FIFI-849133 format. One record per residue (C-alpha): residue number from 1; chain; x, y, z. Coordinates in Angstrom, 1 decimal. Example, Ala and Ser with C-alpha at 12.3 -4.5 7.8 and 13.67 -1.06 7.14 Angstrom:
FIFI-849133
resi->1 chain->A xx->12.3 yy->-4.5 zz->7.8
resi->2 chain->A xx->13.7 yy->-1.1 zz->7.1
//
This chain:
FIFI-849133
resi->1 chain->A xx->70.1 yy->-95.0 zz->-92.1
resi->2 chain->A xx->67.2 yy->-92.8 zz->-93.3
resi->3 chain->A xx->69.0 yy->-89.7 zz->-92.0
resi->4 chain->A xx->72.1 yy->-90.7 zz->-94.0
resi->5 chain->A xx->70.1 yy->-91.1 zz->-97.1
resi->6 chain->A xx->68.4 yy->-87.7 zz->-96.7
resi->7 chain->A xx->71.8 yy->-86.0 zz->-96.3
resi->8 chain->A xx->73.3 yy->-87.8 zz->-99.2
resi->9 chain->A xx->70.3 yy->-87.0 zz->-101.5
resi->10 chain->A xx->70.4 yy->-83.4 zz->-100.3
resi->11 chain->A xx->74.1 yy->-83.0 zz->-101.4
resi->12 chain->A xx->73.5 yy->-84.8 zz->-104.6
resi->13 chain->A xx->70.6 yy->-82.5 zz->-105.6
resi->14 chain->A xx->72.7 yy->-79.5 zz->-104.4
resi->15 chain->A xx->75.4 yy->-80.7 zz->-106.9
resi->16 chain->A xx->72.8 yy->-80.7 zz->-109.7
resi->17 chain->A xx->71.5 yy->-77.3 zz->-108.6
resi->18 chain->A xx->75.0 yy->-75.8 zz->-108.7
resi->19 chain->A xx->75.6 yy->-77.4 zz->-112.1
resi->20 chain->A xx->72.4 yy->-75.9 zz->-113.6
resi->21 chain->A xx->73.2 yy->-72.5 zz->-112.1
resi->22 chain->A xx->76.7 yy->-72.6 zz->-113.5
resi->23 chain->A xx->75.4 yy->-73.6 zz->-117.0
resi->24 chain->A xx->72.8 yy->-70.9 zz->-117.2
resi->25 chain->A xx->74.4 yy->-68.0 zz->-115.4
resi->26 chain->A xx->77.8 yy->-66.5 zz->-114.6
resi->27 chain->A xx->78.5 yy->-67.3 zz->-110.9
resi->28 chain->A xx->80.2 yy->-64.5 zz->-109.1
resi->29 chain->A xx->82.8 yy->-66.9 zz->-107.8
resi->30 chain->A xx->83.9 yy->-68.1 zz->-111.3
resi->31 chain->A xx->87.5 yy->-67.2 zz->-111.9
resi->32 chain->A xx->87.9 yy->-65.8 zz->-108.4
resi->33 chain->A xx->91.4 yy->-65.6 zz->-106.9
resi->34 chain->A xx->92.3 yy->-65.5 zz->-103.2
resi->35 chain->A xx->95.6 yy->-64.9 zz->-101.6
resi->36 chain->A xx->96.8 yy->-67.3 zz->-98.9
resi->37 chain->A xx->100.2 yy->-66.7 zz->-97.3
resi->38 chain->A xx->101.2 yy->-64.4 zz->-100.0
resi->39 chain->A xx->100.4 yy->-66.9 zz->-102.7
resi->40 chain->A xx->97.5 yy->-66.3 zz->-105.1
resi->41 chain->A xx->95.2 yy->-69.3 zz->-105.6
resi->42 chain->A xx->92.4 yy->-69.6 zz->-108.1
resi->43 chain->A xx->89.4 yy->-70.4 zz->-105.8
resi->44 chain->A xx->87.0 yy->-71.3 zz->-108.6
resi->45 chain->A xx->88.5 yy->-72.4 zz->-111.9
resi->46 chain->A xx->87.0 yy->-71.4 zz->-115.2
resi->47 chain->A xx->88.4 yy->-73.3 zz->-118.1
resi->48 chain->A xx->87.4 yy->-74.6 zz->-121.5
resi->49 chain->A xx->88.7 yy->-77.5 zz->-123.6
resi->50 chain->A xx->88.4 yy->-77.0 zz->-127.4
resi->51 chain->A xx->85.6 yy->-74.5 zz->-126.8
resi->52 chain->A xx->83.8 yy->-76.7 zz->-124.3
resi->53 chain->A xx->83.2 yy->-75.2 zz->-120.9
resi->54 chain->A xx->84.0 yy->-77.3 zz->-117.8
resi->55 chain->A xx->81.3 yy->-76.6 zz->-115.3
resi->56 chain->A xx->82.2 yy->-76.6 zz->-111.6
resi->57 chain->A xx->78.8 yy->-75.8 zz->-110.0
resi->58 chain->A xx->79.3 yy->-74.9 zz->-106.3
resi->59 chain->A xx->82.8 yy->-76.4 zz->-106.2
resi->60 chain->A xx->86.1 yy->-75.0 zz->-107.3
resi->61 chain->A xx->86.6 yy->-77.1 zz->-110.5
resi->62 chain->A xx->84.7 yy->-79.5 zz->-112.8
resi->63 chain->A xx->86.7 yy->-82.5 zz->-111.6
resi->64 chain->A xx->86.0 yy->-81.6 zz->-108.0
resi->65 chain->A xx->82.2 yy->-81.6 zz->-108.8
resi->66 chain->A xx->82.6 yy->-84.9 zz->-110.6
resi->67 chain->A xx->84.5 yy->-86.5 zz->-107.7
resi->68 chain->A xx->82.1 yy->-85.4 zz->-105.1
resi->69 chain->A xx->79.2 yy->-86.8 zz->-107.1
resi->70 chain->A xx->81.1 yy->-90.1 zz->-107.4
resi->71 chain->A xx->81.5 yy->-90.1 zz->-103.6
resi->72 chain->A xx->77.9 yy->-89.4 zz->-103.0
resi->73 chain->A xx->76.8 yy->-92.0 zz->-105.5
resi->74 chain->A xx->79.0 yy->-94.7 zz->-104.0
resi->75 chain->A xx->77.6 yy->-94.0 zz->-100.5
resi->76 chain->A xx->74.0 yy->-94.0 zz->-101.7
resi->77 chain->A xx->74.4 yy->-97.2 zz->-103.6
resi->78 chain->A xx->75.8 yy->-98.8 zz->-100.4
resi->79 chain->A xx->72.7 yy->-97.5 zz->-98.5
resi->80 chain->A xx->70.4 yy->-99.1 zz->-101.0
resi->81 chain->A xx->72.5 yy->-102.3 zz->-101.4
resi->82 chain->A xx->72.5 yy->-101.9 zz->-105.2
resi->83 chain->A xx->68.8 yy->-102.9 zz->-105.3
resi->84 chain->A xx->65.6 yy->-101.4 zz->-106.6
resi->85 chain->A xx->64.7 yy->-98.3 zz->-108.7
resi->86 chain->A xx->66.5 yy->-96.0 zz->-106.2
resi->87 chain->A xx->69.9 yy->-97.5 zz->-107.2
resi->88 chain->A xx->69.1 yy->-97.2 zz->-110.9
resi->89 chain->A xx->68.2 yy->-93.6 zz->-110.3
resi->90 chain->A xx->71.4 yy->-93.0 zz->-108.5
resi->91 chain->A xx->73.4 yy->-94.5 zz->-111.3
resi->92 chain->A xx->71.6 yy->-92.4 zz->-114.0
resi->93 chain->A xx->71.6 yy->-89.2 zz->-111.9
resi->94 chain->A xx->75.3 yy->-89.3 zz->-111.1
resi->95 chain->A xx->76.2 yy->-90.2 zz->-114.7
resi->96 chain->A xx->74.2 yy->-87.2 zz->-116.0
resi->97 chain->A xx->75.9 yy->-84.7 zz->-113.6
resi->98 chain->A xx->79.4 yy->-85.9 zz->-114.4
resi->99 chain->A xx->78.6 yy->-85.9 zz->-118.1
resi->100 chain->A xx->77.1 yy->-82.4 zz->-118.0
resi->101 chain->A xx->80.1 yy->-81.1 zz->-116.1
resi->102 chain->A xx->82.3 yy->-82.2 zz->-119.1
resi->103 chain->A xx->84.8 yy->-84.1 zz->-116.9
resi->104 chain->A xx->86.0 yy->-86.6 zz->-119.5
resi->105 chain->A xx->88.0 yy->-88.9 zz->-117.3
resi->106 chain->A xx->85.3 yy->-89.3 zz->-114.7
resi->107 chain->A xx->82.7 yy->-90.0 zz->-117.3
resi->108 chain->A xx->84.7 yy->-92.9 zz->-118.6
resi->109 chain->A xx->85.6 yy->-94.0 zz->-115.0
resi->110 chain->A xx->82.0 yy->-94.0 zz->-113.8
resi->111 chain->A xx->80.7 yy->-95.9 zz->-116.8
resi->112 chain->A xx->83.5 yy->-98.4 zz->-116.6
resi->113 chain->A xx->83.2 yy->-99.0 zz->-112.8
resi->114 chain->A xx->79.4 yy->-99.3 zz->-112.9
resi->115 chain->A xx->79.8 yy->-102.0 zz->-115.6
resi->116 chain->A xx->82.6 yy->-103.7 zz->-113.7
resi->117 chain->A xx->80.6 yy->-103.9 zz->-110.5
resi->118 chain->A xx->77.3 yy->-105.1 zz->-112.0
resi->119 chain->A xx->78.9 yy->-107.7 zz->-114.2
resi->120 chain->A xx->81.5 yy->-108.9 zz->-111.7
resi->121 chain->A xx->78.8 yy->-111.0 zz->-110.0
resi->122 chain->A xx->78.5 yy->-113.3 zz->-113.1
resi->123 chain->A xx->82.2 yy->-113.6 zz->-114.0
resi->124 chain->A xx->84.9 yy->-115.9 zz->-112.6
resi->125 chain->A xx->85.9 yy->-115.1 zz->-109.0
resi->126 chain->A xx->89.3 yy->-113.6 zz->-109.9
resi->127 chain->A xx->87.9 yy->-111.0 zz->-112.3
resi->128 chain->A xx->87.0 yy->-108.5 zz->-109.5
resi->129 chain->A xx->90.7 yy->-108.7 zz->-108.4
resi->130 chain->A xx->92.5 yy->-108.8 zz->-111.7
resi->131 chain->A xx->90.5 yy->-105.8 zz->-113.1
resi->132 chain->A xx->91.6 yy->-103.2 zz->-110.4
resi->133 chain->A xx->95.1 yy->-104.7 zz->-110.3
resi->134 chain->A xx->95.3 yy->-104.1 zz->-114.1
resi->135 chain->A xx->94.3 yy->-100.4 zz->-113.6
resi->136 chain->A xx->96.9 yy->-100.0 zz->-110.9
resi->137 chain->A xx->99.5 yy->-101.5 zz->-113.2
resi->138 chain->A xx->98.5 yy->-99.0 zz->-115.8
resi->139 chain->A xx->98.7 yy->-96.1 zz->-113.4
resi->140 chain->A xx->102.3 yy->-97.0 zz->-112.7
resi->141 chain->A xx->103.6 yy->-98.1 zz->-116.1
resi->142 chain->A xx->101.8 yy->-95.7 zz->-118.4
resi->143 chain->A xx->103.7 yy->-92.5 zz->-117.4
resi->144 chain->A xx->107.0 yy->-94.4 zz->-116.9
resi->145 chain->A xx->106.8 yy->-95.8 zz->-120.4
resi->146 chain->A xx->106.0 yy->-92.4 zz->-121.9
resi->147 chain->A xx->108.8 yy->-90.6 zz->-120.1
resi->148 chain->A xx->111.3 yy->-93.3 zz->-120.8
resi->149 chain->A xx->110.5 yy->-93.2 zz->-124.5
resi->150 chain->A xx->109.2 yy->-96.8 zz->-124.7
resi->151 chain->A xx->105.8 yy->-95.4 zz->-125.7
resi->152 chain->A xx->105.3 yy->-92.4 zz->-128.0
resi->153 chain->A xx->101.7 yy->-91.4 zz->-127.8
resi->154 chain->A xx->102.2 yy->-88.4 zz->-130.1
resi->155 chain->A xx->103.1 yy->-90.8 zz->-132.9
resi->156 chain->A xx->100.2 yy->-93.1 zz->-132.3
resi->157 chain->A xx->97.1 yy->-90.9 zz->-131.7
resi->158 chain->A xx->95.7 yy->-87.9 zz->-133.5
resi->159 chain->A xx->97.0 yy->-84.7 zz->-131.9
resi->160 chain->A xx->93.9 yy->-82.8 zz->-133.1
resi->161 chain->A xx->91.5 yy->-85.1 zz->-131.3
resi->162 chain->A xx->89.7 yy->-83.5 zz->-128.4
resi->163 chain->A xx->89.8 yy->-86.9 zz->-126.6
resi->164 chain->A xx->93.5 yy->-87.6 zz->-126.8
resi->165 chain->A xx->95.1 yy->-84.1 zz->-127.0
resi->166 chain->A xx->95.3 yy->-83.7 zz->-123.3
resi->167 chain->A xx->96.7 yy->-87.2 zz->-122.9
resi->168 chain->A xx->99.5 yy->-86.4 zz->-125.4
resi->169 chain->A xx->100.3 yy->-83.1 zz->-123.5
resi->170 chain->A xx->100.7 yy->-85.2 zz->-120.3
resi->171 chain->A xx->103.0 yy->-87.7 zz->-121.9
resi->172 chain->A xx->105.2 yy->-85.1 zz->-123.6
resi->173 chain->A xx->105.2 yy->-82.2 zz->-121.1
resi->174 chain->A xx->103.5 yy->-82.8 zz->-117.7
resi->175 chain->A xx->105.0 yy->-86.1 zz->-116.7
resi->176 chain->A xx->108.5 yy->-85.4 zz->-118.0
resi->177 chain->A xx->108.4 yy->-82.0 zz->-116.2
resi->178 chain->A xx->107.3 yy->-83.7 zz->-112.9
resi->179 chain->A xx->110.2 yy->-86.2 zz->-113.1
resi->180 chain->A xx->112.6 yy->-83.4 zz->-113.9
resi->181 chain->A xx->111.9 yy->-81.9 zz->-110.5
resi->182 chain->A xx->113.9 yy->-84.7 zz->-108.9
resi->183 chain->A xx->117.3 yy->-83.3 zz->-109.8
resi->184 chain->A xx->119.6 yy->-85.2 zz->-107.5
resi->185 chain->A xx->120.2 yy->-88.8 zz->-106.7
resi->186 chain->A xx->118.9 yy->-88.3 zz->-103.2
resi->187 chain->A xx->115.6 yy->-86.8 zz->-104.4
resi->188 chain->A xx->115.3 yy->-89.5 zz->-107.1
resi->189 chain->A xx->115.5 yy->-92.1 zz->-104.3
resi->190 chain->A xx->113.5 yy->-90.5 zz->-101.6
resi->191 chain->A xx->111.4 yy->-87.8 zz->-103.3
resi->192 chain->A xx->110.9 yy->-84.2 zz->-102.5
resi->193 chain->A xx->108.6 yy->-84.8 zz->-99.5
resi->194 chain->A xx->105.0 yy->-83.7 zz->-98.9
resi->195 chain->A xx->104.4 yy->-80.4 zz->-100.7
resi->196 chain->A xx->107.3 yy->-81.1 zz->-103.0
resi->197 chain->A xx->105.1 yy->-80.9 zz->-106.1
resi->198 chain->A xx->102.3 yy->-78.6 zz->-107.2
resi->199 chain->A xx->101.5 yy->-75.0 zz->-106.5
resi->200 chain->A xx->103.4 yy->-74.8 zz->-103.2
resi->201 chain->A xx->106.6 yy->-76.0 zz->-104.7
resi->202 chain->A xx->106.2 yy->-73.7 zz->-107.7
resi->203 chain->A xx->105.4 yy->-70.6 zz->-105.7
resi->204 chain->A xx->107.8 yy->-71.0 zz->-102.8
resi->205 chain->A xx->110.7 yy->-72.7 zz->-104.4
resi->206 chain->A xx->110.5 yy->-71.2 zz->-107.9
resi->207 chain->A xx->110.2 yy->-74.7 zz->-109.5
resi->208 chain->A xx->108.2 yy->-75.2 zz->-112.7
resi->209 chain->A xx->104.5 yy->-75.7 zz->-111.9
resi->210 chain->A xx->103.5 yy->-79.4 zz->-112.4
resi->211 chain->A xx->100.3 yy->-81.0 zz->-111.3
resi->212 chain->A xx->101.6 yy->-84.5 zz->-112.0
resi->213 chain->A xx->98.2 yy->-85.6 zz->-113.4
resi->214 chain->A xx->98.9 yy->-89.1 zz->-112.4
resi->215 chain->A xx->98.7 yy->-90.8 zz->-109.0
resi->216 chain->A xx->102.0 yy->-92.7 zz->-109.2
resi->217 chain->A xx->103.9 yy->-89.6 zz->-110.6
resi->218 chain->A xx->102.6 yy->-87.5 zz->-107.7
resi->219 chain->A xx->103.6 yy->-90.2 zz->-105.2
resi->220 chain->A xx->107.0 yy->-90.7 zz->-106.7
resi->221 chain->A xx->107.8 yy->-87.0 zz->-106.6
resi->222 chain->A xx->106.9 yy->-86.9 zz->-103.0
resi->223 chain->A xx->108.3 yy->-90.2 zz->-101.7
resi->224 chain->A xx->110.7 yy->-91.6 zz->-104.3
resi->225 chain->A xx->111.2 yy->-95.4 zz->-104.0
resi->226 chain->A xx->108.7 yy->-95.5 zz->-101.2
resi->227 chain->A xx->106.0 yy->-94.9 zz->-103.8
resi->228 chain->A xx->106.8 yy->-98.4 zz->-105.0
resi->229 chain->A xx->106.1 yy->-99.7 zz->-101.5
resi->230 chain->A xx->102.7 yy->-97.9 zz->-101.4
resi->231 chain->A xx->101.9 yy->-99.4 zz->-104.9
resi->232 chain->A xx->102.9 yy->-102.9 zz->-103.8
resi->233 chain->A xx->100.7 yy->-102.5 zz->-100.7
resi->234 chain->A xx->97.7 yy->-101.6 zz->-102.9
resi->235 chain->A xx->98.3 yy->-104.7 zz->-105.0
resi->236 chain->A xx->98.5 yy->-106.7 zz->-101.8
resi->237 chain->A xx->95.2 yy->-105.3 zz->-100.6
resi->238 chain->A xx->93.5 yy->-106.1 zz->-103.9
resi->239 chain->A xx->94.5 yy->-109.7 zz->-104.0
resi->240 chain->A xx->94.1 yy->-110.6 zz->-100.3
resi->241 chain->A xx->90.9 yy->-108.8 zz->-99.5
resi->242 chain->A xx->87.7 yy->-110.7 zz->-98.8
resi->243 chain->A xx->85.6 yy->-112.0 zz->-101.6
resi->244 chain->A xx->82.7 yy->-109.9 zz->-100.3
resi->245 chain->A xx->84.8 yy->-106.8 zz->-100.8
resi->246 chain->A xx->83.9 yy->-106.4 zz->-104.5
resi->247 chain->A xx->82.2 yy->-103.2 zz->-103.8
resi->248 chain->A xx->85.3 yy->-101.7 zz->-102.2
resi->249 chain->A xx->87.5 yy->-102.9 zz->-105.0
resi->250 chain->A xx->85.2 yy->-101.2 zz->-107.4
resi->251 chain->A xx->85.6 yy->-97.9 zz->-105.5
resi->252 chain->A xx->89.3 yy->-98.3 zz->-105.5
resi->253 chain->A xx->89.2 yy->-99.0 zz->-109.3
resi->254 chain->A xx->87.2 yy->-95.7 zz->-109.8
resi->255 chain->A xx->89.9 yy->-93.7 zz->-108.0
resi->256 chain->A xx->92.7 yy->-95.5 zz->-109.7
resi->257 chain->A xx->91.2 yy->-95.0 zz->-113.2
resi->258 chain->A xx->90.9 yy->-91.3 zz->-112.5
resi->259 chain->A xx->94.5 yy->-91.5 zz->-111.2
resi->260 chain->A xx->95.8 yy->-92.6 zz->-114.6
resi->261 chain->A xx->95.5 yy->-89.0 zz->-115.9
resi->262 chain->A xx->94.3 yy->-87.1 zz->-112.8
resi->263 chain->A xx->95.6 yy->-85.5 zz->-109.6
resi->264 chain->A xx->94.0 yy->-87.7 zz->-107.0
resi->265 chain->A xx->96.0 yy->-86.6 zz->-104.0
resi->266 chain->A xx->95.0 yy->-82.9 zz->-104.0
resi->267 chain->A xx->91.3 yy->-83.8 zz->-104.6
resi->268 chain->A xx->89.5 yy->-84.2 zz->-101.3
resi->269 chain->A xx->86.6 yy->-86.3 zz->-102.5
resi->270 chain->A xx->88.9 yy->-88.7 zz->-104.4
resi->271 chain->A xx->91.0 yy->-89.0 zz->-101.2
resi->272 chain->A xx->87.9 yy->-89.8 zz->-99.2
resi->273 chain->A xx->86.9 yy->-92.5 zz->-101.7
resi->274 chain->A xx->90.5 yy->-93.9 zz->-101.6
resi->275 chain->A xx->90.5 yy->-93.9 zz->-97.8
resi->276 chain->A xx->87.0 yy->-95.5 zz->-97.6
resi->277 chain->A xx->88.0 yy->-98.3 zz->-100.0
resi->278 chain->A xx->91.4 yy->-99.0 zz->-98.3
resi->279 chain->A xx->89.9 yy->-99.0 zz->-94.8
resi->280 chain->A xx->87.4 yy->-101.7 zz->-95.8
resi->281 chain->A xx->90.0 yy->-103.7 zz->-97.7
resi->282 chain->A xx->92.4 yy->-103.6 zz->-94.7
resi->283 chain->A xx->89.7 yy->-104.7 zz->-92.3
resi->284 chain->A xx->87.4 yy->-107.2 zz->-94.0
resi->285 chain->A xx->85.8 yy->-108.0 zz->-90.6
resi->286 chain->A xx->83.9 yy->-104.6 zz->-91.0
resi->287 chain->A xx->82.0 yy->-106.2 zz->-93.9
resi->288 chain->A xx->78.5 yy->-107.2 zz->-92.8
resi->289 chain->A xx->77.3 yy->-110.7 zz->-93.6
resi->290 chain->A xx->74.1 yy->-109.3 zz->-95.1
resi->291 chain->A xx->75.9 yy->-107.0 zz->-97.5
resi->292 chain->A xx->75.0 yy->-107.3 zz->-101.1
resi->293 chain->A xx->77.9 yy->-108.9 zz->-102.8
resi->294 chain->A xx->78.9 yy->-111.2 zz->-105.7
resi->295 chain->A xx->79.3 yy->-114.1 zz->-103.2
resi->296 chain->A xx->75.5 yy->-114.6 zz->-103.4
resi->297 chain->A xx->75.8 yy->-115.3 zz->-107.1
resi->298 chain->A xx->78.9 yy->-117.6 zz->-107.0
resi->299 chain->A xx->78.2 yy->-119.8 zz->-104.0
//
């Protein structure tokens, strides 16, 4: 256990070191492009949002840095069982790194999920199940309503707002473009398959580049109607998992919240978090009886 903590702290401090270096210097890898199989890929993204630089540190993008920090923070909090000053330091430390990287969606997700986990102990038993289920419902319905015309974000929010501008772009351009890739009845039912959306599809098939920027949109483009089966399975896991699994439902909520407007599938750290949460929701017997959980406060 001590060795695990040492490694996790090392990577967390390395994330901070990369962030500080990126903020104060110009890394040689910033904006670098590599060629893989005849396709040029931006190895380290350099981008700004309304003049604000998104810092990636030692990773390839700001959201990658934020997701790795979230993964490390979740594992460290598990090591410390959410007790003591060490856990408080992990919370504050991870929040600072994500905030400084200027990754808006992960800032909101981290704050929300930390609050969810720590207050779930004192609220009715079903709260820690209804909350992640509500986020999953939003992941599915939000882009569908925007694309179908049931929801017009452009008419509701201020387009000049730095907070909502990217959301409006997703609702009016990114999500409709993603759905438009499914041109036939067959693809609308069964999707385009793995690799059917994103850079590979755009470079090799000449299709418009779409990153989906939503977990359900990405899954639907790949698997069609089977994405509904996957979504139903996640709902099933949320409502049938052990009461002691609040921690894992919190991690699932973190990934899902980012998945409302982010590309979870192509993000390795997010996928590790998703797999970690699902594994422990599928097999509740892996939960230890001594694990810190809300059950201690409700029994």
